[in-house]
C-alpha angles and dihedrals in degrees: 000000000000091000090052090054091054090049098046098046096060090042091052092049091048092052091047092053092044090057091055097044126088098010091167108073141115113284116248124203093349093307133126120318139052133314136169138200125204116228093172130350089271101032123072141170108225120195132185120186115193131191127252092274094056119094123227092249091054092051090052092048091051091049089050090049091053090048089053092048091049092049093049093044090054093048099246123144099222144349135213134204119252122199093001111171114236098180135062118252128188115200125212091249094057102260113129129196132202125174092344095313118115127191114220117176091341092307121116117229117187117199122186130177110207137187116204121210144175129234133038118345106257112241092206091064110071090186093062110108135193107232094204092054091051093047089055095040102052122067107208098175 
């Protein structure tokens, strides 16, 4: 029994650390991580699903980071948010949403619809974002 205890404790700690590590990754089989769906060549739905230890703000930041990566990968100069929610909503089934982040079963899910463009970032659009700034600003490790 004592040997089992010495085996299980390190295994438990390893599993605990593995759950915290590498929170920024592609989602697999509808699980945690990011995913995107093309609507047009320059319009995407970007989603980041966290786990129960991730805060709403972190899920939104990771979705923004993926949007910035996608924009840079495709060679665009900036992107802006389309249909971003600016108010809090509470649905009848208990899911609540704030700034594009919904809580479902205690898990934050950030959904952003982005439009990527070329040229100078328009000053009249406060939702226009520089992908290179965001990629340098956020620390996803």
